[in-house]
N, C-alpha and C positions, 0 to 999 in steps of 0.2 A: 136149461135156461141160457147157458153159455152159447149153445149152438143157435138158439133163436136170436140172441143179441148179435151174433156174428152175421147171421143171414140178413137181419134188418140193417145192420151197418153197411153191408155190401149193397143193399137196395137203395140206401140213401146216399152212399158215397158217389155213385155214378152221376146222378143228377146234380149233386152238390159240386162236383168237379166241373161238370159242363157249365153250370151257372158261374163258377169262378172264372173259367176261361172266357165266357161271354163278357163278364164285368171287366176283365183285364183288357180285352180288345176294345170294348166300348170306351173305356177310360182313355186309352191311347189314341183312339180315333178322334177324340175331342181335345185332349190335353197334350198329346205327343208332339214331337218335333215336326211331324207332317200332318198334324191334326187340324181340325176346323179352326181353332183359335189362332194357330200359327198361320193358316191360310188367310184369315181375316186381317191379321196384322200385316202380312205380306202385301195384300191387296191395298191396304191403307198406305203403306210405304211407296208402292208403285204410283198411286194417285198423287202423293206428295212429290215424288220425283218428276212426274209428268208436269205438274204445276211449276216446279222449279225450272224444268227444261223450257217451258213456254216463256217464262219470265226472262231467262237468260237469252233465249233466241230473240226475243223482242229487243232486249238491250243490245245484242250483237248487231241486229239489223239497223238500229238507230246509230250505232257507232260506225258501221260500214257506210251509212249514208253521209255522216259527217266527214269521213275520210274521203269519200268520193267528191265532196264539194271542195276539198283541198288539193285534188289532183291537178296537174298542170294542164291537162286537156279540157278540164271543165272547172276551172278555178272561179270560185264565187268571191268577188271583192269584199263583200260584207263579211263573209266567213273568215277571210284572211285578216281583215281588220280586227274582228272580234278576237281571234286567236292571238294576234300580235299584242293587243291590249292586255289580254289575260296573262300571257307569258311574260310581258315586260312590266306588268303591274301598273299600266298607264290608264287605269280606269279612274276617272274623277269622281268626287263625292256626289256630284249632281248628275252624273251619267246614268242613264237607265238602259240596261241591257235587256232586250226582249228576245228570247230565243225563238228562232224560226224553225218550227217543227213541221217539216214537209215529209210525208211518208208516201 
């Protein structure tokens, strides 16, 4: 009886170890540091970073446009007056400032 049990144990041990190795690698393929879930999270972070980049790029472009209007070779008198009023605090209570957004 001891020999039969030992033989059966060897027959079962091989497939059981193979199944354990497959479960181990399967788990880490999904949950590991480089698994599917980590890949999905990284993809989401990349999309969020690209959205932030687009937002910051648009803001940079708008600021560059405003700076270009204040350069001496293309000085816009209205922009100069607006900036002077804002910097000096000379905006009256009845003044209406309408931003000119030219892109």
